[in-house]
C-alpha positions in Angstrom: 110.2 122.3 98.0 109.2 118.5 98.1 110.1 118.0 94.3 113.6 119.7 95.2 114.1 117.3 98.2 113.2 114.4 95.9 115.7 115.2 93.4 118.2 115.6 96.2 117.4 112.1 97.5 117.8 110.7 93.9 121.1 112.4 93.2 122.5 110.5 96.4 121.7 107.2 94.8 120.9 105.4 98.2 117.1 105.0 98.2 116.1 101.9 100.3 114.7 99.4 98.1 112.3 98.0 100.8 110.6 100.1 103.2 108.6 98.7 106.0 106.2 101.1 108.1 104.3 100.4 111.5 101.3 102.9 111.1 100.7 103.9 114.6 98.8 106.8 116.0 95.5 106.7 114.0 93.5 106.8 117.3 95.6 109.4 119.2 95.6 111.7 116.2 91.6 111.4 116.3 91.7 112.0 120.0 93.8 115.1 119.9 91.0 116.5 117.5 88.2 115.3 119.6 87.2 113.1 116.7 86.1 109.4 116.8 89.0 106.8 116.4 87.5 105.9 112.9 88.2 109.4 111.6 92.0 108.7 112.4 91.9 105.6 110.4 90.2 107.1 107.5 92.9 110.0 107.5 95.5 107.4 107.6 94.4 106.0 104.2 95.3 109.4 102.8 98.7 109.0 104.2 98.8 105.3 102.6 98.1 107.0 99.3 100.4 109.8 99.3 103.4 107.5 100.7 102.6 104.9 98.2 102.9 107.4 95.3 106.3 109.1 96.5 107.7 105.4 97.1 106.9 104.6 93.5 108.5 107.8 92.0 111.7 107.6 93.7 112.3 103.8 92.9 111.4 102.0 96.0 110.7 98.3 95.3 108.6 97.4 98.1 106.5 99.1 100.7 105.3 97.0 103.4 102.6 98.3 105.7 101.6 96.9 109.0 97.9 97.2 108.6 96.1 94.6 110.8 98.2 92.5 113.4 97.2 89.3 114.8 96.7 91.3 118.2 94.2 93.8 116.7 91.4 91.3 117.0 91.5 92.1 120.7 90.0 95.7 120.0 86.3 96.3 120.4 84.1 94.3 118.0 82.8 97.5 116.7 86.1 99.0 115.8 87.3 95.7 114.2 84.1 95.6 112.2 84.4 99.2 111.1 88.0 98.5 110.2 87.2 95.7 107.9 84.6 97.6 106.0 87.1 100.5 105.9 89.5 98.2 104.5 87.3 96.8 101.7 86.1 100.2 100.6 89.7 101.6 100.5 90.9 98.6 98.3 88.1 98.8 96.0 88.6 102.5 95.6 92.4 102.6 95.4 93.1 99.4 93.2 92.2 101.0 90.1 94.8 103.9 90.7 97.4 101.5 91.9 96.9 99.4 88.4 97.2 102.7 86.4 100.5 103.4 88.3 101.9 100.1 87.6 101.8 99.1 91.3 101.5 95.5 92.4 99.4 94.9 95.3 100.2 91.7 97.6 99.6 90.8 101.1 101.4 88.7 104.0 99.4 87.1 106.7 96.6 84.9 107.3 93.6 86.2 105.2 91.4 83.4 106.2 90.3 84.9 109.3 89.1 88.1 107.5 85.3 88.6 106.6 84.5 86.8 103.2 83.8 90.2 101.6 87.1 91.7 102.7 89.0 88.8 101.7 87.4 88.7 98.1 88.2 92.2 97.7 91.7 91.9 98.7 92.0 88.8 96.3 90.6 90.8 93.4 92.9 93.4 93.8 95.9 91.0 93.9 94.8 89.5 90.8 94.1 92.8 88.9 97.5 94.0 89.7 99.6 90.8 89.6 101.3 91.5 86.4 102.5 95.0 87.4 106.3 95.7 87.4 106.5 98.8 89.5 106.4 99.1 93.2 105.0 96.1 95.2 102.8 97.4 97.9 102.4 94.7 100.5 99.8 95.0 103.4 100.5 92.9 106.3 97.0 91.8 107.4 96.2 89.5 110.2 100.0 89.3 110.3 102.1 88.4 113.2 105.7 87.8 113.2 105.8 85.0 116.0 103.1 83.2 114.4 104.8 83.5 110.9 107.8 82.1 112.3 106.1 79.0 114.2 104.2 78.4 110.9 107.8 77.9 109.3 108.9 75.9 112.0 105.9 73.5 111.5 106.5 73.4 107.8 110.1 72.7 108.1 109.3 70.0 110.7 106.7 68.4 108.2 109.4 68.3 105.3 112.0 66.8 107.7 109.4 64.1 108.8 108.3 63.0 105.2 111.9 63.3 104.1 111.8 65.9 101.6 114.3 67.9 103.7 117.4 66.8 105.5 117.7 68.8 109.1 121.5 69.2 108.2 120.6 71.3 105.2 118.7 73.8 107.2 120.3 77.3 107.1 119.1 80.9 106.9 118.1 80.8 103.3 116.0 77.5 103.5 114.3 78.9 106.8 113.5 82.3 105.0 112.1 80.2 102.2 109.1 79.1 104.5 108.2 82.6 105.6 105.3 84.9 104.1 108.0 87.2 103.0 110.1 84.7 101.1 109.6 86.5 97.7 110.8 90.0 99.5 114.0 91.2 100.3 114.7 92.1 103.9 113.7 95.6 104.7 116.4 98.4 104.6 114.3 101.0 106.5 111.8 100.4 109.0 109.6 103.5 110.1 107.5 103.4 113.2 105.2 106.6 113.7 103.9 108.0 116.9 107.0 107.6 118.9 106.6 104.2 120.3 110.0 102.1 120.6 109.0 98.6 119.8 108.7 96.4 116.7 105.1 95.0 118.0 105.7 91.6 116.6 106.3 92.9 112.9 108.9 91.5 110.6 111.1 90.1 113.6 113.2 87.7 111.5 113.4 89.9 108.4 114.6 93.0 110.6 117.8 91.7 111.9 119.8 94.4 110.0 117.2 96.9 109.2 117.7 100.4 109.8 115.2 101.7 112.3 113.6 105.2 112.3 111.2 106.4 115.1 109.1 109.7 114.7 106.9 111.4 116.9 104.4 112.0 114.0 101.1 110.3 114.1 100.3 108.1 111.3 97.4 110.4 109.9 99.9 113.3 109.8 102.8 111.4 108.2 103.1 112.6 104.4 105.7 113.1 101.9 107.9 115.6 103.9 108.2 113.1 106.7 109.0 110.2 104.4 111.8 112.2 102.8 113.0 113.0 106.3 113.4 109.4 107.0 115.1 108.5 104.0 117.7 111.5 104.5 118.4 110.0 108.1 118.8 106.4 106.4 121.3 107.8 103.8 123.3 109.3 106.5 123.9 106.0 108.2 126.6 103.5 107.4 125.4 99.8 107.3 128.0 97.5 108.2 126.1 94.4 108.9 128.3 93.6 111.8 131.6 94.2 110.4 134.2 96.8 111.3 134.2 100.3 110.2 135.8 100.8 106.6 
């Protein structure tokens, strides 16, 4: 059934080039099954694997996953530590398969605050896949959109101060060039799992005209059929970017 649905999606020719996902609900998925929270995070990795695979198959250019936000540091230290270890383990296990499937692995966010071992594992994965030409899998790690914007403003101010940038020339294109996502197109479709109705400091500038799709499904249960449903909904919408109906 899924293969048939994929063929239907491709026949419409309206596959979003950049899909961003707020992967929410790992803890609640685990709680609903009387499992520890870490079990939800582990099962969520299986969703990452399957969603990455199908995005590569249908021709998505960029898949950006909100993996660890700047606010997530406020969680209990034991959970944060476990998440960092799980992240390192997952990257080590998955990079080989990503490389085999021509997937390029990149990140946005400030990696400097991550544990050395986790950061080294991430950087090794980025290096190993840097020449791949297929799907770009982007993990947002220690990422917060407000901080990203503030960093861009600071960098622009420094350029103005040292005379390398005329403030009269600052426009959207110039501003975008100072963001973490400067090499990426804006998301066409942003999916949030678990039913929450907010962006949670994720890609605020980049999502100005992004189509939003909210599902009640918890991330560990979000698999191929759920992604297909989101893309089908996206394909049914008319993207006008502020203009009138045709």
